[in-house]
C-alpha positions in Angstrom: 76.0 -65.5 -31.8 74.2 -63.7 -28.9 72.6 -66.6 -26.9 70.2 -65.9 -24.2 68.5 -67.8 -21.7 65.5 -67.7 -18.9 67.7 -69.2 -16.6 69.8 -66.1 -16.1 69.5 -64.0 -13.2 67.6 -61.2 -14.6 66.3 -60.2 -17.8 68.7 -59.2 -20.1 67.8 -56.4 -22.5 69.4 -54.7 -25.2 69.5 -51.1 -25.6 67.8 -49.6 -28.7 70.2 -48.9 -31.2 69.2 -45.4 -32.5 66.0 -43.4 -32.0 64.8 -39.8 -32.6 61.8 -38.6 -31.0 60.6 -41.8 -30.0 60.8 -43.1 -33.5 63.0 -46.1 -34.3 65.4 -45.1 -37.2 66.9 -47.1 -39.7 70.4 -46.1 -41.2 72.1 -47.3 -44.5 75.2 -46.4 -46.2 74.7 -46.5 -50.1 77.0 -48.8 -51.8 78.5 -48.5 -55.5 76.1 -50.8 -57.0 73.3 -49.0 -55.5 73.9 -45.5 -56.6 71.8 -44.0 -58.8 68.4 -45.7 -57.4 65.6 -43.7 -56.4 64.9 -43.4 -52.8 61.5 -45.4 -53.2 63.2 -47.9 -55.3 65.8 -48.6 -52.9 63.6 -49.2 -50.0 61.0 -51.6 -51.9 63.8 -53.6 -53.7 66.5 -53.7 -51.1 64.8 -53.6 -48.0 61.4 -55.0 -48.8 59.2 -51.7 -47.7 55.5 -51.8 -48.5 53.8 -49.4 -50.8 51.9 -48.8 -47.9 54.5 -47.8 -45.6 56.1 -45.6 -48.1 52.9 -43.5 -48.2 52.8 -43.5 -44.4 56.4 -41.9 -44.3 55.5 -39.2 -46.9 53.0 -37.9 -44.7 55.7 -37.4 -41.7 58.0 -34.4 -42.2 61.6 -35.4 -42.2 61.2 -39.1 -42.1 63.5 -39.6 -44.9 66.4 -38.1 -45.0 69.9 -38.2 -46.5 73.3 -37.0 -45.0 71.1 -35.1 -42.4 68.8 -33.7 -44.9 65.1 -33.9 -45.6 64.4 -35.7 -48.9 61.4 -37.2 -50.9 61.6 -40.6 -52.0 62.2 -39.3 -55.7 65.9 -38.3 -54.7 68.4 -40.4 -56.7 70.8 -41.9 -54.2 74.9 -41.6 -54.6 77.7 -43.6 -53.4 78.4 -43.1 -49.9 75.2 -41.2 -48.7 73.7 -42.0 -45.5 70.1 -42.7 -45.9 67.6 -42.7 -42.7 64.3 -43.6 -42.2 62.4 -42.9 -39.0 59.6 -45.5 -38.9 56.1 -43.8 -38.1 54.8 -44.6 -34.6 51.8 -46.9 -34.4 48.7 -46.5 -32.5 47.7 -49.3 -30.2 45.0 -51.2 -31.4 41.6 -50.3 -29.7 40.7 -53.9 -29.4 43.5 -54.6 -26.9 42.8 -53.8 -23.4 46.0 -52.8 -21.5 46.6 -55.0 -18.5 49.3 -55.3 -16.0 50.5 -59.0 -16.2 53.7 -60.7 -15.7 56.0 -60.9 -18.6 59.1 -63.2 -18.8 60.7 -61.0 -21.5 63.8 -63.2 -22.5 65.2 -60.5 -25.1 64.2 -57.1 -26.2 65.7 -54.5 -28.6 64.5 -51.4 -30.8 63.0 -53.7 -32.9 61.5 -57.0 -31.4 61.1 -58.9 -28.1 60.9 -62.5 -27.2 58.4 -63.6 -24.4 58.7 -67.1 -22.5 54.6 -67.4 -22.5 53.3 -69.5 -19.8 51.0 -72.3 -20.5 47.0 -71.4 -20.3 47.8 -67.9 -21.8 46.4 -66.9 -25.0 48.5 -65.0 -27.6 45.9 -62.5 -28.8 42.4 -61.8 -27.5 39.3 -64.0 -28.5 35.7 -64.8 -28.3 37.0 -67.3 -25.5 39.9 -65.1 -24.3 39.2 -61.2 -24.3 41.7 -60.8 -21.2 44.9 -61.9 -19.5 46.5 -62.6 -23.2 50.1 -62.0 -24.0 48.4 -59.2 -26.3 47.0 -57.4 -23.5 50.2 -57.7 -21.1 52.3 -56.2 -24.0 50.1 -53.5 -24.6 50.4 -52.2 -21.0 54.1 -52.9 -21.3 54.1 -50.6 -24.2 52.5 -47.9 -22.6 54.1 -48.0 -19.5 57.7 -47.7 -21.3 56.5 -45.5 -24.2 56.8 -47.7 -27.0 54.8 -46.2 -30.0 53.6 -49.6 -31.3 50.7 -52.1 -31.3 51.5 -55.9 -30.8 52.7 -57.9 -33.7 52.9 -61.3 -32.8 55.2 -63.1 -35.7 55.3 -66.9 -33.9 52.2 -67.7 -32.3 51.9 -71.0 -29.7 48.4 -72.5 -28.6 46.9 -71.3 -25.3 48.3 -74.6 -23.8 51.7 -74.7 -25.0 54.3 -73.0 -23.3 57.6 -71.4 -24.6 59.1 -68.4 -26.6 57.1 -66.3 -28.7 58.7 -63.6 -31.2 57.1 -60.3 -31.4 57.7 -57.6 -33.8 57.7 -53.9 -32.6 56.4 -52.4 -35.7 54.9 -53.3 -39.1 57.9 -53.3 -41.2 59.7 -55.4 -38.8 56.9 -57.9 -38.9 57.0 -58.0 -42.4 60.6 -59.0 -42.4 59.9 -61.7 -39.9 57.1 -63.1 -42.1 59.6 -63.1 -45.0 61.5 -65.1 -42.9 59.0 -67.6 -41.9 58.0 -68.5 -45.1 61.7 -68.6 -46.6 62.3 -70.8 -43.1 65.0 -68.8 -41.5 63.2 -68.5 -38.3 63.9 -71.9 -36.6 62.1 -73.2 -33.7 62.8 -76.5 -31.3 60.0 -77.9 -29.1 60.1 -80.5 -26.4 57.1 -82.9 -25.9 56.1 -86.0 -23.9 54.5 -88.5 -25.5 52.6 -91.7 -25.0 54.7 -94.9 -25.9 58.0 -95.7 -26.8 59.1 -93.5 -30.0 60.5 -96.0 -32.5 62.6 -95.2 -34.5 64.4 -92.9 -32.1 64.8 -90.1 -34.8 63.0 -89.7 -38.1 61.0 -87.2 -40.2 57.1 -86.9 -40.5 56.0 -86.0 -43.7 52.2 -85.8 -43.8 49.9 -83.2 -45.2 47.4 -81.4 -42.7 43.9 -80.2 -43.2 41.2 -79.1 -41.0 39.2 -82.1 -39.7 35.6 -82.3 -41.5 32.9 -81.3 -39.0 35.2 -79.4 -36.7 36.5 -75.8 -36.6 39.4 -76.5 -34.4 40.4 -80.0 -34.9 43.3 -81.1 -37.5 44.0 -84.2 -39.2 46.5 -85.9 -41.7 44.6 -85.7 -44.9 46.8 -86.9 -47.7 44.7 -85.9 -50.2 43.4 -82.4 -49.4 45.9 -81.5 -46.4 48.5 -78.7 -47.0 52.2 -80.0 -46.7 53.6 -80.3 -43.2 57.0 -81.8 -42.3 58.1 -82.4 -38.4 61.8 -83.7 -37.5 62.1 -85.2 -33.9 64.8 -87.0 -31.9 64.1 -88.9 -28.8 65.8 -87.6 -25.9 64.8 -90.5 -23.4 62.0 -93.2 -23.7 60.7 -96.4 -22.2 57.6 -98.5 -23.1 55.7 -96.0 -21.1 56.4 -92.4 -22.6 58.7 -90.8 -24.7 60.6 -87.2 -24.1 61.2 -86.0 -27.4 62.9 -83.1 -29.1 61.0 -81.6 -32.6 62.2 -79.4 -35.2 59.4 -78.0 -37.5 60.1 -77.2 -41.1 56.5 -75.9 -41.5 54.0 -73.9 -39.4 50.7 -75.4 -39.5 48.0 -75.4 -36.9 48.5 -78.2 -34.3 51.3 -79.7 -36.4 53.2 -81.4 -33.9 50.0 -82.5 -31.9 48.5 -84.0 -35.2 51.8 -85.7 -36.2 52.4 -87.3 -33.3 48.9 -88.7 -32.9 49.3 -89.6 -36.8 52.4 -91.7 -35.3 50.2 -93.3 -32.6 52.1 -91.6 -30.0 49.6 -88.6 -28.6 51.2 -86.0 -26.2 50.2 -86.3 -22.6 47.4 -83.9 -21.3 46.1 -83.3 -25.1 42.8 -85.3 -25.2 41.8 -83.3 -28.4 44.2 -85.3 -30.1 44.0 -88.8 -27.9 46.4 -87.9 -24.9 45.2 -88.7 -21.2 44.6 -85.9 -19.0 45.2 -88.2 -15.9 48.6 -86.9 -14.9 48.9 -83.6 -17.2 46.2 -81.0 -17.5 47.5 -79.6 -20.9 49.3 -80.6 -23.7 52.8 -81.6 -22.6 54.5 -79.1 -25.4 57.2 -76.5 -25.1 58.9 -74.1 -27.3 62.4 -74.2 -26.1 64.4 -72.5 -28.6 64.2 -69.9 -31.6 67.3 -69.2 -33.6 67.4 -66.4 -36.0 69.6 -63.9 -37.9 68.2 -60.2 -37.1 66.8 -58.7 -40.1 67.9 -55.4 -38.9 71.4 -56.0 -37.5 72.0 -59.2 -39.3 73.4 -60.9 -36.3 72.3 -64.3 -35.5 70.7 -64.6 -32.3 69.8 -68.1 -30.3 67.2 -67.7 -27.6 66.1 -70.4 -24.8 63.8 -71.2 -22.4 64.2 -73.9 -19.8 61.5 -76.7 -19.5 58.7 -75.3 -17.3 57.7 -76.8 -14.1 54.6 -78.9 -14.8 56.4 -80.6 -17.6 59.6 -81.0 -15.5 57.0 -83.0 -13.0 55.7 -84.9 -15.2 59.0 -86.2 -16.4 60.0 -87.2 -13.0 56.6 -89.0 -12.3 57.3 -91.2 -15.8 60.7 -91.9 -14.3 62.2 -90.2 -17.8 64.9 -88.2 -15.6 
């Protein structure tokens, strides 16, 4: 398993495996049970290519090759054929302005990257955050490094939540990650600091979440109309004033951790939207510290970590939890 952490000196990057003229190249050797399949059937059924992606490949000369020779998607594959597919370049979104911003990149290869996002930074531009977003910074980074892609953020975080964000470098890899998310195969671990002593010291919150009536932002536990939501937690340290908690999500509803801990009666420090105090913490004390997954292209297990940010460390000391 590849394990990286932002506590290492310098950013560790993996060199792209295989490129041709800027394109990312996917390569497969055809197995006995796959022989006789048309290329289009093989790509759709075995590797989950969308119809839209197949159409885009048809427009690029030599994007599909078998044993080094260009082929149509109707070619019938034979055992031990080497099939290569050059993914088409993507045009960066005109809606995202490139901006030179600091990026704490924990991991990068030809297919994806993982960034340790600071609190106070939105993942994508919106009416309230047009600039200084993670997507603005990544767009500049892509242009500077000649990465022919638009920004595909897979695991978003709230503006005031810090920690690891997974980003796909092309539409195809994004679709694979989305499938993994739906199947629960991208695992994220968070740390939070909450009001009061959480008891029991480990448990599961299984409570459906819905949009709160009359609000476009706030969510709430709604047993009748809410969507299924499940949160696992473990108390790392606690006293009567506060608890330091490790959290693993089984679902990914909007504001899930914040809503579930309010439901338990233990709102996050700094989270005044859900009942937390901002007296000694100006943003919700929540950090995504770990992502674990199987790489969808390399079939390699990866675990990435980002240490607790300074403001949460200071809060733990003030509360005498460390």
